N, C-alpha and C positions, 0 to 999 in steps of 0.2 A: 683312708678311703680312695682316694687316685688309684692304689692296688687293688683293691676292690673293684673298682670299674675299668682298670681295665685287664680283667683275669675275665669281665663278661663278653670283652672284646669289643667297648668304646677305644673311639681312636684317642689318643694321644692328646690333639687339642681339645677334643669334647671330654676327658677328662678334668684340662685345668681349667676349662670356663668353669665347668659342672662344680668345681672345686672354688672358683671366685665368685660365684654366686650367690653360692651355699654361705660363704664368709659372708659377704654383703648382706642377705637376710637376719645374720645374726647381729648386724650394726644398724636394721633398721632406727631404733629407737633413737640412734645419734643426729634422724633427720637427713630428707634427699639428696642433699647435697653429698654427707657425710656415707652415704651409705654406696651410691656412687664409686665414691674414693675408696672406700674401704672393697669394693668391688673391683678395682683395678688393683690395690694391691694384693688381695684374695691372687688373682690370676697370677701375679710376676711370684708370689709365693707357693705358688702350688708350678710353676714353670722353675724357678731353682731348683724345687725337693726333686721334681722330675728330670732334671738335667744332671743334678750331681746324685740322687739319690738319698739324701742325709738329709735328718732332721733339722739338725741345726744352720742350716742354710735358711729357711720362710721362720726360724724364730729370730735369727738374726737381723734379718730385713721387716719384722714386725717389731721388733724391739727399737730400730734406728728409725723408723715413722713414726714410731707409740712419740720419741723420745724427739724429735725432729716436732711433732704437732706440741709439746708438752712445753717447751721450751721456747716456740715462736708465739707459745700462749693462742692457738689455732684448736686447742683439746675440744671438744662437744661439752663434755658435762662439766666444763672447769668454766664455761661460759653464763 
């Protein structure tokens, strides 16, 4: 998605924010607090991808984030 947005002359910051917001929308069923947290995670993942151009970076970030949620019993769908 980021590559497509950058191709259409969106700025780098705009593509990161748009990616993060789309990531948040997908996580709306988790509730408002989780959606806000997901938007921050999405922005972080998008930024990581943008800086490295390596899809493994956001995959690892997402994995570690989910693992922390699971280990500390804060994963919203397990509540």
